[in-house]
ZAMARGU-4260 file (C-alpha; in steps of 0.2 Angstrom, whole numbers, plus 5000, padded with zeros to 4 digits):
<rodrens>
0) 4492/5310/5014 | 4507/5311/5002 | 4525/5314/5009 | 4533/5330/5005 | 4548/5331/4994
5) 4558/5337/5010 | 4553/5321/5020 | 4558/5310/5006 | 4575/5318/5004 | 4578/5317/5023
10) 4574/5299/5023 | 4586/5295/5008 | 4600/5305/5017 | 4597/5295/5033 | 4597/5278/5024
15) 4613/5283/5015 | 4622/5288/5032 | 4616/5271/5039 | 4624/5261/5025 | 4640/5270/5027
20) 4640/5268/5046 | 4637/5250/5045 | 4650/5247/5031 | 4663/5256/5042 | 4658/5246/5057
25) 4659/5230/5047 | 4677/5234/5042 | 4682/5238/5059 | 4674/5222/5065 | 4681/5211/5051
30) 4682/5193/5056 | 4700/5186/5054 | 4705/5168/5050 | 4704/5156/5064 | 4721/5153/5072
35) 4719/5134/5073 | 4714/5133/5055 | 4729/5144/5050 | 4741/5132/5059 | 4733/5117/5051
40) 4736/5125/5034 | 4754/5129/5038 | 4757/5111/5044 | 4750/5105/5027 | 4762/5117/5018
45) 4777/5109/5026 | 4776/5093/5016 | 4773/5102/5000 | 4785/5106/4985 | 4779/5122/4977
50) 4790/5125/4962 | 4779/5140/4955 | 4775/5149/4971 | 4757/5145/4971 | 4757/5146/4990
55) 4768/5161/4991 | 4755/5170/5001 | 4754/5157/5014 | 4763/5166/5028 | 4757/5170/5046
60) 4758/5189/5044 | 4744/5188/5031 | 4726/5183/5036 | 4724/5165/5030 | 4707/5170/5023
65) 4717/5180/5010 | 4729/5166/5005 | 4728/5159/4988 | 4715/5145/4986 | 4708/5148/5003
70) 4690/5153/5007 | 4683/5157/5024 | 4666/5159/5031 | 4661/5178/5031 | 4654/5177/5049
75) 4665/5164/5058 | 4681/5166/5049 | 4683/5147/5048 | 4691/5139/5033 | 4677/5131/5022
80) 4685/5129/5005 | 4702/5125/4998 | 4703/5126/4979 | 4721/5122/4972 | 4719/5112/4956
85) 4734/5113/4944 | 4730/5118/4926 | 4741/5111/4912 | 4742/5117/4894 | 4736/5107/4880
90) 4745/5113/4864 | 4739/5109/4847 | 4752/5096/4844 | 4758/5084/4858 | 4769/5069/4855
95) 4760/5053/4857 | 4761/5045/4874 | 4767/5061/4883 | 4760/5065/4900 | 4755/5083/4904
100) 4769/5094/4910 | 4767/5095/4929 | 4783/5103/4933 | 4774/5119/4940 | 4761/5109/4950
105) 4761/5106/4969 | 4770/5090/4973 | 4776/5081/4989 | 4765/5074/5003 | 4746/5075/5004
110) 4744/5076/5023 | 4728/5070/5030 | 4730/5083/5044 | 4722/5095/5032 | 4705/5086/5036
115) 4706/5092/5054 | 4699/5109/5047 | 4682/5107/5056 | 4672/5117/5044 | 4680/5112/5028
120) 4666/5107/5015 | 4676/5108/4999 | 4693/5102/4994 | 4700/5101/4977 | 4718/5097/4974
125) 4716/5088/4957 | 4729/5087/4943 | 4743/5090/4954 | 4759/5079/4957 | 4757/5072/4974
130) 4768/5057/4978 | 4759/5050/4993 | 4746/5051/5006 | 4751/5052/5025 | 4744/5055/5041
135) 4757/5069/5044 | 4767/5080/5033 | 4782/5079/5044 | 4794/5065/5049 | 4798/5051/5038
140) 4796/5053/5019 | 4791/5035/5017 | 4773/5033/5012 | 4769/5018/5022 | 4761/5025/5038
145) 4743/5022/5031 | 4746/5004/5033 | 4743/5004/5052 | 4728/4995/5058 | 4723/5008/5070
150) 4725/5025/5062 | 4725/5041/5073 | 4709/5050/5076 | 4714/5065/5066 | 4697/5071/5061
155) 4688/5073/5077 | 4671/5078/5074 | 4674/5082/5056 | 4658/5079/5046 | 4657/5094/5035
160) 4667/5089/5020 | 4655/5087/5005 | 4667/5087/4991 | 4684/5079/4989 | 4694/5079/4972
165) 4712/5071/4972 | 4710/5065/4954 | 4724/5064/4941 | 4738/5065/4953 | 4746/5051/4942
170) 4760/5046/4954 | 4750/5045/4969 | 4749/5027/4977 | 4736/5023/4989 | 4739/5008/5000
175) 4723/5011/5011 | 4706/5019/5010 | 4701/5018/5028 | 4704/5036/5030 | 4689/5039/5019
180) 4676/5031/5031 | 4675/5045/5044 | 4670/5058/5031 | 4652/5054/5033 | 4645/5070/5025
185) 4655/5067/5009 | 4644/5068/4993 | 4657/5069/4980 | 4673/5058/4979 | 4685/5058/4964
190) 4701/5048/4965 | 4702/5045/4946 | 4719/5042/4939 | 4727/5037/4956 | 4734/5019/4958
195) 4724/5011/4972 | 4734/4995/4977 | 4726/4980/4970 | 4726/4971/4987 | 4716/4983/4997
200) 4697/4983/5000 | 4691/4998/4990 | 4673/4995/4991 | 4670/4993/5010 | 4676/5010/5015
205) 4666/5020/5002 | 4650/5010/5006 | 4651/5018/5024 | 4648/5035/5017 | 4629/5037/5018
210) 4628/5054/5009 | 4639/5049/4994 | 4631/5054/4978 | 4645/5053/4966 | 4660/5041/4966
215) 4673/5042/4953 | 4687/5029/4953 | 4693/5030/4935 | 4709/5023/4929 | 4714/5017/4947
220) 4720/5000/4941 | 4707/4991/4951 | 4705/4972/4948 | 4692/4966/4961 | 4674/4971/4958
225) 4668/4959/4971 | 4658/4948/4959 | 4651/4937/4974 | 4645/4952/4984 | 4626/4953/4983
230) 4622/4970/4990 | 4632/4987/4993 | 4625/5000/5004 | 4625/5015/4992 | 4609/5023/4998
235) 4612/5040/4990 | 4623/5036/4975 | 4619/5045/4959 | 4635/5043/4949 | 4646/5028/4949
240) 4661/5029/4937 | 4673/5014/4937 | 4680/5017/4920 | 4698/5012/4914 | 4701/4998/4927
245) 4706/4980/4926 | 4690/4971/4931 | 4690/4953/4924 | 4674/4945/4930 | 4655/4945/4928
250) 4646/4960/4933 | 4643/4959/4952 | 4626/4957/4959 | 4628/4972/4971 | 4630/4983/4956
255) 4611/4980/4951 | 4605/4980/4969 | 4609/4998/4972 | 4596/5010/4979 | 4583/5016/4967
260) 4589/5033/4969 | 4604/5030/4957 | 4603/5041/4942 | 4619/5037/4932 | 4632/5022/4931
265) 4647/5023/4921 | 4658/5007/4919 | 4666/5011/4902 | 4682/5005/4896 | 4685/4991/4910
270) 4690/4973/4906 | 4674/4965/4912 | 4670/4948/4905 | 4651/4945/4908 | 4634/4943/4902
275) 4622/4957/4905 | 4609/4952/4919 | 4592/4948/4914 | 4583/4958/4927 | 4587/4975/4934
280) 4572/4979/4946 | 4579/4994/4955 | 4584/5005/4941 | 4567/5013/4938 | 4574/5031/4939
285) 4591/5028/4930 | 4595/5042/4918 | 4612/5037/4911 | 4619/5020/4909 | 4637/5019/4901
290) 4645/5001/4899 | 4655/5005/4884 | 4673/4997/4880 | 4671/4981/4890 | 4670/4963/4885
295) 4651/4961/4888 | 4643/4947/4879 | 4626/4940/4876 | 4610/4949/4870 | 4604/4966/4876
300) 4590/4962/4889 | 4572/4967/4887 | 4572/4975/4904 | 4581/4990/4897 | 4564/4995/4890
305) 4558/4997/4908 | 4570/5011/4912 | 4557/5025/4908 | 4568/5039/4914 | 4584/5033/4904
310) 4591/5048/4894 | 4608/5040/4889 | 4612/5022/4885 | 4629/5017/4879 | 4634/4999/4876
315) 4647/5002/4863 | 4663/4992/4860 | 4658/4976/4868 | 4654/4959/4861 | 4635/4960/4862
320) 4625/4949/4850 | 4607/4946/4844 | 4594/4959/4839 | 4592/4977/4845 | 4577/4974/4857
325) 4561/4982/4852 | 4558/4987/4870 | 4571/5001/4868 | 4557/5010/4858 | 4548/5013/4875
330) 4562/5024/4881 | 4553/5040/4877 | 4566/5051/4887 | 4581/5044/4878 | 4592/5057/4870
335) 4608/5046/4867 | 4608/5028/4860 | 4625/5021/4856 | 4627/5003/4852 | 4641/5003/4839
340) 4655/4991/4838 | 4646/4975/4844 | 4640/4960/4835 | 4622/4965/4834 | 4611/4958/4820
345) 4594/4959/4813 | 4586/4975/4807 | 4583/4992/4816 | 4567/4991/4826 | 4553/5001/4818
350) 4548/5008/4835 | 4564/5017/4837 | 4555/5030/4828 | 4545/5034/4844 | 4561/5041/4852
355) 4556/5059/4848 | 4570/5067/4859 | 4584/5057/4852 | 4599/5067/4848 | 4613/5054/4845
360) 4610/5037/4836 | 4626/5027/4834 | 4624/5008/4828 | 4638/5007/4816 | 4651/4992/4815
365) 4638/4978/4818 | 4630/4965/4808 | 4614/4973/4805 | 4603/4969/4790 | 4588/4976/4781
370) 4583/4992/4773 | 4586/5010/4780 | 4576/5024/4773 | 4568/5040/4778 | 4554/5030/4787
375) 4567/5026/4800 | 4572/5044/4803 | 4556/5054/4801 | 4553/5057/4819 | 4571/5062/4824
380) 4568/5081/4823 | 4582/5084/4837 | 4595/5072/4829 | 4613/5079/4829 | 4623/5064/4827
385) 4620/5048/4816 | 4631/5033/4813 | 4625/5019/4802 | 4638/5006/4795 | 4635/4988/4792
390) 4638/4977/4777 | 4621/4970/4777 | 4612/4987/4778 | 4604/4994/4762 | 4601/5013/4761
395) 4586/5018/4751 | 4582/5036/4753 | 4570/5046/4742 | 4580/5059/4732 | 4568/5072/4736
400) 4567/5069/4755 | 4570/5084/4766 | 4575/5078/4784 | 4567/5086/4799 | 4584/5087/4807
405) 4601/5096/4805 | 4616/5085/4809 | 4632/5090/4816 | 4641/5073/4814 | 4637/5058/4802
410) 4646/5042/4799 | 4640/5030/4785 | 4647/5014/4778 | 4644/5002/4764 | 4633/5014/4754
415) 4628/5006/4737 | 4618/5012/4722 | 4615/5030/4725 | 4623/5043/4737 | 4610/5050/4749
420) 4605/5066/4742 | 4598/5073/4758 | 4616/5075/4764 | 4618/5090/4753 | 4604/5099/4764
425) 4614/5097/4780 | 4620/5115/4782 | 4626/5112/4800 | 4636/5097/4796 | 4654/5098/4803
430) 4660/5080/4804 | 4658/5068/4789 | 4665/5050/4789 | 4660/5038/4774 | 4669/5021/4771
435) 4668/5005/4761 | 4655/5012/4749 | 4653/5009/4731 | 4640/5022/4726 | 4646/5037/4716
440) 4647/5053/4725 | 4638/5062/4711 | 4637/5076/4708 | 4655/5078/4713 | 4656/5097/4712
445) 4641/5098/4724 | 4650/5085/4736 | 4666/5095/4736 | 4656/5111/4739 | 4648/5102/4754
450) 4665/5097/4760 | 4671/5116/4762 | 4659/5118/4777 | 4666/5103/4786 | 4680/5103/4800
455) 4683/5085/4798 | 4681/5074/4783 | 4686/5056/4781 | 4683/5045/4766 | 4691/5028/4766
460) 4690/5014/4754 | 4677/5021/4743 | 4676/5022/4724 | 4675/5041/4719 | 4686/5042/4703
465) 4687/5060/4704 | 4700/5073/4697 | 4706/5083/4712 | 4716/5096/4702 | 4703/5109/4704
470) 4696/5104/4721 | 4698/5116/4735 | 4699/5108/4752 | 4695/5118/4767 | 4693/5106/4782
475) 4705/5106/4797 | 4707/5087/4794 | 4706/5080/4777 | 4708/5061/4777 | 4705/5053/4760
480) 4713/5036/4759 | 4711/5023/4746 | 4697/5031/4735 | 4705/5030/4718 | 4706/5049/4717
485) 4715/5055/4701 | 4722/5070/4693 | 4734/5082/4701 | 4736/5088/4718 | 4721/5098/4726
490) 4722/5115/4732 | 4720/5118/4751 | 4716/5133/4761 | 4726/5139/4776 | 4714/5131/4788
495) 4720/5113/4783 | 4731/5105/4796 | 4730/5087/4791 | 4731/5082/4772 | 4731/5063/4770
500) 4729/5057/4752 | 4738/5040/4753 | 4734/5025/4742 | 4725/5035/4728 | 4730/5038/4709
505) 4736/5056/4710 | 4749/5060/4697 | 4759/5074/4691 | 4772/5086/4700 | 4770/5092/4718
510) 4779/5108/4714 | 4762/5117/4709 | 4755/5112/4726 | 4770/5117/4736 | 4774/5133/4727
515) 4757/5140/4723 | 4751/5139/4741 | 4766/5149/4747 | 4756/5165/4745 | 4746/5162/4761
520) 4753/5156/4778 | 4750/5138/4780 | 4745/5128/4796 | 4748/5111/4788 | 4756/5099/4800
525) 4753/5083/4792 | 4756/5079/4773 | 4754/5061/4767 | 4754/5058/4749 | 4761/5040/4749
530) 4757/5027/4737 | 4752/5038/4722 | 4759/5041/4705 | 4767/5058/4709 | 4783/5062/4698
535) 4795/5076/4695 | 4807/5082/4708 | 4804/5087/4726 | 4805/5106/4721 | 4813/5119/4732
540) 4798/5127/4739 | 4798/5121/4757 | 4802/5137/4765 | 4784/5142/4769 | 4779/5125/4776
545) 4788/5127/4793 | 4772/5120/4802 | 4775/5103/4795 | 4777/5089/4807 | 4775/5074/4796
550) 4780/5072/4777 | 4776/5056/4769 | 4779/5055/4750 | 4785/5037/4749 | 4781/5025/4735
555) 4779/5037/4721 | 4790/5041/4706 | 4799/5056/4713 | 4817/5059/4707 | 4831/5072/4709
560) 4840/5077/4725 | 4833/5081/4742 | 4832/5100/4742 | 4841/5111/4754 | 4825/5121/4758
565) 4819/5106/4768 | 4831/5111/4781 | 4819/5126/4786 | 4807/5113/4793 | 4812/5115/4811
570) 4796/5106/4817 | 4798/5091/4807 | 4797/5074/4816 | 4793/5062/4802 | 4801/5062/4785
575) 4798/5048/4773 | 4804/5048/4756 | 4807/5030/4753 | 4804/5020/4737 | 4806/5034/4725
580) 4821/5037/4713 | 4830/5051/4723 | 4849/5053/4720 | 4863/5062/4726 | 4869/5064/4744
585) 4858/5068/4760 | 4861/5087/4762 | 4871/5092/4777 | 4858/5106/4779 | 4845/5093/4786
590) 4854/5094/4802 | 4843/5109/4806 | 4829/5097/4807 | 4834/5093/4825 | 4817/5086/4830
595) 4817/5072/4818 | 4810/5055/4825 | 4809/5045/4809 | 4820/5047/4794 | 4816/5035/4780
600) 4824/5037/4763 | 4826/5018/4759 | 4824/5011/4742 | 4831/5026/4732 | 4848/5029/4723
605) 4856/5040/4736 | 4875/5040/4738 | 4889/5047/4749 | 4892/5043/4767 | 4880/5039/4781
610) 4875/5056/4789 | 4884/5058/4806 | 4874/5073/4811 | 4857/5065/4813 | 4845/5072/4827
615) 4849/5065/4844 | 4831/5060/4847 | 4829/5050/4831 | 4820/5034/4834 | 4819/5026/4817
620) 4833/5027/4803 | 4830/5018/4787 | 4844/5020/4774 | 4843/5003/4766 | 4843/4999/4748
625) 4854/5014/4742 | 4872/5017/4736 | 4879/5023/4753 | 4898/5020/4755 | 4911/5022/4768
630) 4910/5016/4786 | 4897/5016/4799 | 4900/5032/4809 | 4903/5030/4827 | 4891/5045/4830
635) 4877/5032/4828 | 4881/5026/4845 | 4876/5043/4852 | 4858/5041/4846 | 4851/5035/4863
640) 4833/5034/4857 | 4837/5024/4841 | 4826/5008/4839 | 4827/5004/4821 | 4844/5005/4812
645) 4842/4999/4794 | 4858/5001/4783 | 4855/4986/4773 | 4859/4984/4754 | 4872/4998/4753
650) 4891/4998/4750 | 4897/5000/4767 | 4913/4993/4772 | 4924/4992/4788 | 4919/4985/4804
655) 4904/4987/4815 | 4907/5000/4828 | 4911/4994/4846 | 4900/5006/4855 | 4882/5001/4851
660) 4879/4998/4869 | 4878/5017/4871 | 4861/5016/4862 | 4850/5016/4878 | 4834/5010/4870
665) 4843/4994/4864 | 4849/4990/4882 | 4838/4984/4895 | 4831/4969/4904 | 4816/4969/4892
670) 4814/4975/4875 | 4806/4992/4874 | 4792/4994/4861 | 4785/5011/4858 | 4772/5019/4848
675) 4778/5034/4839 | 4765/5048/4833 | 4757/5064/4839 | 4740/5071/4845 | 4733/5086/4837
680) 4720/5095/4847 | 4707/5106/4839 | 4692/5115/4847 | 4679/5102/4850 | 4689/5087/4845
685) 4707/5079/4843 | 4715/5066/4833 | 4729/5054/4837 | 4741/5049/4822 | 4752/5034/4825
690) 4765/5028/4813 | 4767/5010/4808 | 4782/4998/4804 | 4782/4985/4790 | 4793/4970/4794
695) 4796/4957/4781 | 4801/4941/4790 | 4797/4922/4786 | 4791/4927/4769 | 4777/4938/4777
700) 4776/4957/4777 | 4767/4963/4793 | 4764/4981/4800 | 4767/4985/4818 | 4762/5001/4827
705) 4775/4997/4840 | 4793/5001/4835 | 4804/4986/4838 | 4823/4986/4842 | 4830/4981/4825
710) 4848/4981/4818 | 4849/4977/4799 | 4866/4979/4791 | 4864/4965/4779 | 4871/4965/4761
715) 4886/4976/4763 | 4905/4974/4763 | 4907/4974/4782 | 4922/4964/4789 | 4930/4960/4805
720) 4922/4952/4821 | 4905/4955/4829 | 4910/4968/4842 | 4908/4962/4860 | 4896/4975/4865
725) 4883/4968/4852 | 4880/4955/4866 | 4876/4969/4878 | 4860/4975/4868 | 4848/4966/4879
730) 4833/4974/4872 | 4837/4969/4854 | 4823/4960/4845 | 4830/4958/4827 | 4847/4956/4820
735) 4852/4954/4802 | 4871/4954/4798 | 4869/4942/4783 | 4878/4944/4766 | 4894/4952/4773
740) 4912/4947/4776 | 4911/4945/4795 | 4922/4932/4803 | 4926/4925/4820 | 4916/4915/4832
745) 4899/4918/4840 | 4900/4920/4859 | 4890/4911/4872 | 4885/4928/4878 | 4872/4928/4864
750) 4861/4921/4878 | 4860/4939/4885 | 4849/4944/4870 | 4833/4937/4878 | 4820/4946/4868
755) 4828/4941/4851 | 4815/4935/4839 | 4825/4935/4823 | 4844/4932/4819 | 4852/4930/4802
760) 4871/4928/4800 | 4870/4919/4784 | 4883/4921/4769 | 4898/4927/4780 | 4914/4919/4786
765) 4909/4914/4804 | 4918/4899/4811 | 4919/4889/4827 | 4904/4880/4836 | 4886/4886/4837
770) 4884/4892/4855 | 4873/4880/4865 | 4866/4896/4874 | 4855/4899/4859 | 4843/4887/4866
775) 4839/4899/4880 | 4832/4912/4868 | 4814/4908/4870 | 4807/4921/4858 | 4818/4916/4844
780) 4807/4912/4828 | 4819/4915/4814 | 4837/4908/4813 | 4849/4907/4798 | 4867/4902/4800
785) 4869/4895/4782 | 4884/4897/4771 | 4897/4900/4784 | 4912/4890/4792 | 4903/4884/4807
790) 4909/4867/4813 | 4905/4853/4825 | 4888/4847/4831 | 4872/4858/4831 | 4868/4860/4849
795) 4852/4851/4854 | 4838/4863/4857 | 4843/4875/4844 | 4838/4864/4829 | 4820/4861/4835
800) 4808/4868/4822 | 4821/4873/4810 | 4825/4865/4793 | 4842/4861/4786 | 4841/4877/4776
805) 4846/4886/4792 | 4863/4877/4792 | 4867/4872/4775 | 4883/4878/4767 | 4894/4874/4783
810) 4904/4859/4777 | 4910/4855/4795 | 4893/4856/4803 | 4884/4840/4808 | 4869/4834/4817
815) 4850/4836/4815 | 4842/4844/4806 | 4857/4841/4793 | 4859/4824/4786 | 4877/4824/4789
820) 4879/4813/4805 | 4892/4818/4817 | 4907/4805/4820 | 4903/4802/4838 | 4885/4797/4833
825) 4891/4783/4822 | 4902/4774/4835 | 4896/4758/4842 | 4884/4755/4828 | 4875/4771/4831
830) 4876/4769/4850 | 4885/4783/4859 | 4897/4780/4874 | 4889/4782/4891 | 4895/4799/4893
835) 4888/4804/4877 | 4871/4796/4881 | 4871/4806/4897 | 4873/4821/4887 | 4859/4815/4876
840) 4848/4814/4891 | 4851/4832/4895 | 4848/4836/4877 | 4831/4826/4878 | 4827/4837/4893
845) 4831/4852/4883 | 4821/4846/4868 | 4806/4843/4880 | 4808/4860/4888 | 4810/4870/4872
850) 4799/4860/4860 | 4784/4871/4863 | 4793/4886/4855 | 4787/4890/4838 | 4802/4891/4827
855) 4803/4896/4808 | 4815/4899/4795 | 4818/4915/4787 | 4832/4922/4776 | 4831/4939/4784
860) 4819/4954/4787 | 4817/4971/4781 | 4810/4986/4790 | 4799/5000/4782 | 4789/5014/4789
865) 4772/5021/4783 | 4765/5005/4776 | 4749/5007/4786 | 4746/5023/4795 | 4727/5022/4797
870) 4715/5008/4799 | 4701/5016/4808 | 4694/5033/4812 | 4681/5035/4825 | 4675/5048/4837
875) 4673/5045/4856 | 4657/5054/4861 | 4663/5060/4878 | 4680/5067/4872 | 4677/5070/4854
880) 4693/5061/4849 | 4697/5053/4833 | 4710/5039/4834 | 4720/5035/4818 | 4732/5021/4817
</rodrens>
């Protein structure tokens, strides 16, 4: 019997009334936050510093279930989750080495009383700025109360916590992990980025967590991996990540005697020196194994082929040798295989073609041999990333072959004969790296058309021989170094952020490039055209290039003056115009470039006075080999970040300023060395660009990526004494005052310059005795005191390893290594008085102590920037990061 429409309407009306009634009743009966939980949270808040008001809603008058970051159970009102991670911005450009800005993050004390929340199952305080862990947030601010042997029973029956993440609280120091053991329900633990004191037992507490599935102790500065331990009680562990620590031992036995439930192990980027074990009987269900960036040696064991469930295998950046085992072809579930940057040899196993699910194959930078053709790649229909580069590999692809895959990334090296034509069919390709290849990139117009679809293109040390005048470059990163590219400057689209064309054969003027591209807003941050044949002036079209952070036009044939329009480059950090034919004065307008770190105009014909208005944060200043005159301005002493001061080979006069001790970076117990560069972040990848320094010493020119503390005032007309504060520069590593008119004595306080590696005082008017304290400078490798007026005996210890060339031209100087014998050494038929013999005994002891130091002779040193900016580009699979140096 069918219901009447009236009955149906009545039923729906009653149902609606019931829903409304129940909603009203639920609102009237709403469960409020448990008072005990609220008090626990307020107690936790007492030890916090909250600069941005994240916890502004945490006050007693408001239900704590409505506090920010707090979640309660809908029925009981008990606190179940606390979610308060700190989010930091990652702008496109970040100075190299800078940490995330955490000035807005929670700081202070992480109080373990928080774990008294009986029903708390989720706790995430990651990426904040906590300073210490304490049992209580009140009382003493010292972080040492975790060292007690019998910690208070704070947690009661707390067993509900499943998830704990305190990672990337970088300043957090953990003296004790015993507070972890009572959390027996814990399934996820992440303490990555926290310094866990090297003397504590970190393994034993975590093995007492029977439910633990994921353990992340990345970058914890761990040193002990317990190599003698045979078994660890990780019965439920699925993910173990001990990356970025300091393990220096063989891989421990316990690591390979874990429960068969384990599904992933990550030990990447540690310092483990070991051979891989020959058997791994318990890893039948392993899905991901990452042992990259270690010091593993030996061959890859055949037992890898028994890991039937393995989906990811990464053994890259080790010292593994021998052939790639054919047993890897049995891993039918494998999607990622990364073996690059090892010492593997032999050919690619044919049965790798059985890996039908493979998405990533990276075996570059090894010693592989044999032929690679389409036969090796036919089965990889899912392949998205391919990396093949070994000097012994021969690429032999059919020019008509159409691959079954569409790659996103490819890296090839040592391509000879003909360029792989199938690359032109890769319509999904975004990242292309080709290096050390002698094949022609023909047809070139087709290749540059392919390049327009790329986000990243790197071609290094190839032979392309193409004219770039009519080429349009469209990639975010264009890195074309040492390819013999010719013609004029290429055209670029507004999308290009990095344009690096160093060490090619480009010619002509840069004015066309700079002035014609002004019609569109540019995003170019990095412009490096060094070591080409560019000519003409610097033009005055810089006003529309405000995004530039780095300009390197060094080692060309540019002439004229530095244009005033460069003052519009307010973001500029690096300006290198050295080794050209520039003239005139450094324009005062450049003081608007107040962010400059490196200013290199050495080896030109610039004149005028040394600029006194330089940016306060400047780190490297190279003005040598010009025509600068006048005195050294005392404003140099206000450059607290200065590490390289090169004013050599100019016409400077007057005295050395007696205020150099105000340069903070040159004063300290130990010499500070820093890398100077920046990180560029793009969607999906980032690159790090680090500048280099060229130092000419002992006849050799070497490039360093760490700035040294250097003062070079050689070949000028400086006079007067060496200022007393020069001996206060306790971080100084190189000092060259040669070829001046300096006078006076050298103080025994020179012993304060402990890190000094090179000192050249030659061709001056110094007098007095050579200080004995020089023998205490253990790092000294270059010493030249020649052609002065030094007198007396060369102190024992200082002459060891040096030839007479270090001291010649001082008529009143005697003793080894000079042939001029001191009068006191001739007495008594060459036998010295008793007192002198005792002194000689002391000298012999000094000889014995310091004879192991390597000493050398050099007539000076020269410093230059930008000689080598890049030696390698590679992508890290996990963070898609290209590192350039």
